[in-house]
Structures are given as structure tokens and as C-alpha cells.
N, C-alpha and C positions, 0 to 999 in steps of 0.2 A: 313730196314736192318741197324744194328748199331754195332759198336765195343764197348763192355762194360767192365768196370773195377769194381772190388769189392775192397774196402779198408778194410784192416785187421789191428788188433792191437795185440801186444803180450799179452799172457794170464796173465802176471803179472802186466799189466797196467789196469787202471780203464776203465769202459765203456765209449765210445765216446758219448758226449751229443750234443744236437742240438745247445746249446749255444756256445760250442767250434767251431762248424762248422760255425755258423753265424759270429763269430769274425774273423775266418780265411778267410771266403769269402769276408769280408769287406776289406781285404788287396789286393784282386785281382782287376785289372782294368776291366771295362766294364761288371760288374756282377750285375744282379738284381734278387731279390727274386721272385719266382713264387708261385701262390696259390696251395694248396693241390689238387691233382687230384686222383680221385677214391680211396680216403682214403689210398693212398700209401705213404703219408708223404709230407712235404714241399720240394721244389726244388729251384734250382738256375740256371740261364741261363747266360752264357758268350756270348756276342754278340759285336763284334768289328765293328762299323759302317764304319771305314776306309778301312777294308779289306774284310768285309762280313763273316768272320769266326764266327761260333757259335758252342757251345757244351753245355751239360747239366750235372748238378750234382743234385742228388736226395737223400733224406733221406727216407728210407722205414722202416716201423714198423716191417714187417716180410719179410724174404727172399722169393724170387720166388721159386716155386716147383722144378724148374730145376737148381737152383743155389746151389753151395756147401756151407756148413756151417762149417767153420773151428773152431770146438770146440771139447772138450773132453780131457781126461786126457793124451792121447798119443800125443796131438797136442800142439805146443808151441805158436800158434796164434789162434785168434778167429775173426770171421767176425764182421763188424760194419754195421750199416744201410746205410752207405754212398756209393753211386754208381756214376760212371762217364760214360757218353755216347757220342760218336761221330759217326755220320752217315757215312755210306759208300756212294759210287757214289758221291764223292766230289773231288775237286782239291787236289793235294798232300800237298799244303801249309796249308790246314785245319789242318792236323795232325801235321805239323811242328809248328804251332802256339798253338794248343790245348794241345798236350802232355806235354809240359813243365809246363802247368798250373796244370795238374794232379800230376806231380812230386813235384811241389812247394807246393801244398796243403798237400801231403803226408808228406813232410818234416816238414811243419809247425805244423801238428797235430801228428807227430811221428807215422805215419801209414805205413803199408806195402801194396803193390799192388798185386792183383790177376787178371790175364787176364781171363775173363769169356769166351772168344772166343776160348780158348785152347781146345784140344781134347785128353784126358779129361782136364777140367780146372785145373790149377795148384794152389794149396793152401798150404801155410806153408813153413817154412825155407827159404832157399836162393831163392826159386822160386818166392818169393814175392818182390824181389829186382830188380827193373827195372829202367833204365835211360830213359830219353825222347827219345833218339835215338833208344833204344831197343823197346819202345812202338810204335814208328813210323814204324819200320820194321815189327812188329806184326800186325799192322793195314793194311799195304799195300796189302798183299795177298787177304784179304777180300774185299778191295776196287776194286782190279782187277777183282775178281770173280763177284762182284756186277755189274760192268760196262759191262762185257762181257756176263754174263748169266742172270742177274736179270732184265735187261731192254730191253730184246729182243723184247717184244711185245708192247713197248711204242714208238709210232712214233716221230721222231725228238728229241729224248731224250736218253742220254744226248748229249750236244754239245761238240765236241772234240776241244781242243786248245793246241798247242804245249807247252810242259812243260816249256821251257825257257821263253816263253811269259807270262805264268801264274806266273812264278817266278818273273818276272819284275813287273807284276801287283801287286803282294803281297808286294814287296819291296817298290814300289811307294806308295801304300796305307799306309804301315806301317810308312813311313816317311812324309806323307802329312801334319801332324801337325807341324813337324819341318820345312818344306818348308814354311808354312804359317807364322811361327814366323820369319823365315829368311827374308822374303820379305814383312813383315808387314809395313815397312816404308822405302821407299815409297811403297804405296799399289800396289801389283801386284797379279793378280788372280792366284790361284792354282786350276786348273780344276780337276774335278773327271774324272776317266777313267773307261770304262766299256767294257765288252766283247759283241761283236755283231756277228751275224751269217749271212753269205750271203744267201739271199733268194733263190738263184739258187743252193745252196749247197756248201759244202766245210768246211774247218776248221774255227773255230771262230777266230776273229781278235780283236785287242785292238783299241779302238776309243775314242776320246775326242772331245769336242766342243770348238771352238774359234770364238768369235763374235766380229765383228767391229774392228779387229786388235788392241784390247785393250792390254796394257802391261800384259804379262802373262808368266807363266811357261808352256812350251810345253813338256809333257812327251814323251818318246821315244816309242810312240804307232805305229800302222800300218797305221791308217787313221785318218783324222781330219774332223769333221763336221764344215763347213764354213758357217757363216751367214754374208752376205754382202748386202749393199744397193746400188742399181744402180740408178743414177740420171735419171729423166724423165722430159719432158716439160721444157727444158732449165735449169734444176737444181732446179726448184721450188718444185718438188715432187720426192720421192724416192720409188723404188720398191724393196722390200726385197726378196732376193734369199737365199735359203738354199740348200746345197748339200754336197757331200763328196769328199775329195781329199786325195790322199796318202800322208803320211808324207814326203816321198822321194821327191815328186813333190813340196810340200810346201817349203821344204828346198832349192830346186833349185831356187824357185822364191824369197824367202825372203833372203836366202843366207847370205850376210855380216851383216845383221841386227840381226842375231841370234848368241848368245853366248853359247858355250857348257860348262856345269857345271857337275862336277863329284860327288859332295857331296850335301846333304846327300845321294842322289841317282842320277844316271845319268839323266840329263834333258837338255833341251834347254831353253834359256831365251830371251824373246823379251821385250825390255824396251822403245821402241819409243812411246812417248805420242802423238806426232803429226806425223803420218805416212808420209814419203816422197811421193810426188805426183807420181813419177814413180813406186813406190811399190804399191800404191793404184790402179793405172791403170793396172799394171800387174796382180794383184789378181782379178780385175774385169773381165779381159779378159780370165783368166784361166778356162779351162773346168772343170765342176763339174759332178760327178755321182749323180743320184737321191738318196736322202736320204732313199727312200723306198727300195733301193737295199739291205739294211742291217736292221736287227731287233735286238734289245737288248735282251740279255739273262741274267737272274739272275745268280749270280756267283755260287750259290749252284746247278745249273743245267749244270755246265761246268765241264769237266774232262780233265786230261792230259794223261789218259790211252786210247789208241785207241781201240774202240770196234772192235771185230772180228766176 
């Protein structure tokens, strides 16, 4: 299931060419060309590795049988081969990141946009003028329908996670490169964050890993996967332990050694290169949940619409 847009061009303008599209696509970030599929023409995929958002642009030689063709003497616009597609059953931030790309491409190529999900599809005149916010609003009902009715027979799919938590996930991912530049010298780890599902059931949670108390950014997640080394045999050997702790409990333990930062996205900062002995001992004695209590979930299998 997907939300599809058709790009149109005014009848008094020249036909859209593949070369124009290629040049415009080169100006968008995180875009790569895809091979022709089923003779439907070349395509492009936008995929942001920091947020997990992806969508598709395709060039089709011929319109689909159920697609409107905006042509004719009575119509002031005509369809182009260019299409945009964003799947349903996705977090809301997928639309928030992808729709501005469609609008940016339309502006770059002097195109108008037709929403193919309309009933009936709207083509021509002012109906082809959409802002990113308007496109997001048009995508949302289909996403809700897909979550609540399109996935009923699929066990454990999708995973629900509160919208405000997924919004933070998106903001943190969107600013991860800025954080890496900010803390590049001295070097401080900027960990990735992921959605995990409790194996016993319940909403998805945000989780990241922190190993060996290394200087690190600590995102405002729900849980932290801790990797610690417990001394054995008089300190000659160490036994590695891995488990999960709530961020709230970690803040209680680490406390004064954490610095709160608001920019470019709210986070905590731990800078101690030589952890104080009392802090090391406190973390060694802190109880951990088994890491198997949670399982990772791909971000495109997570939603902020609660299934009913």
C-alpha cells in the first residue's frame, strides 16, 4: 500500500525529459538511481541512513491503466512520466521528511502535483498546487487505514510506539551528523538509537548501547544497553556482562557526571575519560535486565498510530 503522486506540467511547457529529472535528482541528498524494473522506466530511491526514511521516484514510459492522463484541448496541464511513492504503515515522520522532497522536486522542474490517492484523483488547475503540509495531511488517512485494517492478519506487525518518542527518534537521527561534528575533537561517541519491542508485549521503546563507560552522547531514550566488565580472580581476568537498564536509573547512578545539552537536539553528555572508582563500582552493582527481554524492530515496521 502506498501514497502516490503524479507530476504534471502546464500544456504550454515542453515535455519533461529524463535528463531534466536526473539533474534535479542530483540536487537532493541521499538519492541513488535504481535500475529499470519491468520496463516501467528508470527510478530513484531516497534513503536517509540516519533516520531510516525512504521513498521512491519513478519515470514511466506509459501511464498505468487506472491513472488519469491530464491531456487534451480542454485541459491546461498534462501528465509527465514522473511519479512519487511513499508507503503506508510507516511512522508519521516518514511523511514529514519525504513530502518536502516531492515539493522541492516539483519547484525545481516547474511541475504541478496530482494526488493519485484522491477519489477521484484530482488533475488540473489549482488542484495541482500542494504544499508539503497539505501532502502530509493527505497521506495520514491512508496510513491510519493501513495500520488499522491492512495489517490485521499479520502477527506482531506493526509495532506501536508513542508519537512523541518517534518524533525524538527522528530529530536525533536528523541531527546525528551535526552531533558528530560537534564532538569530533575531543572524540566522543554518538551512538545510534533504535526501536525495541518488549518480548512480553507492549509499546516499542527507544534504546541505545553504552559500552565501558566511554565518553559518549547519551540520547534521551527509554533504555540503555550496558556492556560492563566484572573483574575475576583477583582482577587478572574480566567477565563481560551485557544487560538493559532504564535511562532514568542510569541518570540516578551517573548523576553529576552527566551534562544536559539542548542543541542541536536534547541529549546528555558524559565526558569522563577515566571513570571515578565509585561510579565504576556503582554501575557494576546496578541490576540489569536481560538483553533478550527486548528485540530490535526495523523503523519501517514501527507506527505511531495505535492499531484498533
